[in-house]
N, C-alpha and C positions, 0 to 999 in steps of 0.2 A: 803811198800816195804821191802823186806827181802833180805839180802845178805848172802849167804852161801860161806864160804871160805875153801878150801882144800889146805894147804900149800904144796909147792914142796921142796923136799930135793935137787934136782938137779938144780944147778944154770942155766944151759943151757935151762931148760924148759920154762922159761919166764912166761908171764902172759897170761892166756886164760880166756875168758869171754863168758858166755852163758846167754841168756835172756829167761825167762819163763813168757809169757803173755797169760793167758787163755782166752777162749771165753767169760767168764763173764765180762771181761773188755770192750769188744765191738766187732764190726765186724772186718773183716780182714784188712780193711784200717786203722782203729783206732789202732789195735794191731801193725801193721807194722810201723805206725808213731811213736808210743811209743818206739818201739825197735830202730828205727833210732835215735830218740832223746837221748835215753839212751846210745847208742853206741858213739854218738858224745860227750855227757857229760863225759863218761868214758875216751875217748881219750883226751879231754881237761884237765881232772884231771891228767892224766899221764904226759902230757907235763908240767903242772904246778907243780906237786909234784912227785919227783923222788923216794920217800921213800915208795912206795906201794910195799908190799912183793910179790915175785913171787909165783905163784900157780894158782889154778882154782877158778874162781868166778862164782857163779850162782846168778843171780839177778831175784828175783821173784816179780812180780807186781800184785797188787790186784785192784778190782774195785774202781773207784773214782779217779784214777790217770789220766784218760783221760781228766779231767778238769784242770789239772795242766799245767802251762807254762813250757817252756824249763828251765828257771831259777829255778823254783820250783823243777823240776825233778833233776836238777844238784845239788841243795842244799840238797835234800833228799839223793841222792847217796853219796855225800861227807860226810854227817853226818853218814851214815851207814858204809862206809869204815873207817872213823875215829873211830867209835865205835869198829870195828873189830881190828884195830891197837892198841887201848888202852887195849883191852882184852888180847893181846899177851904179854904185859909188865909184 
């Protein structure tokens, strides 16, 4: 999983998230399930952690992620966002 972040200068822009799950990951049902899980994981992360910077997030998923549980996806997403935040320091 790769997370690409484009920071926003305008405070009122908030946080926008897009998911890129290609056909190589699986069929439409699998891709949509992964997007739903990632959307929920991101929402929970926002509720838990208020220090996520405003801006645009693109979350790119690669094959093999369809075998991961919700908890595994959540941990990968949190690790990726944390890596981005540490890179900003």
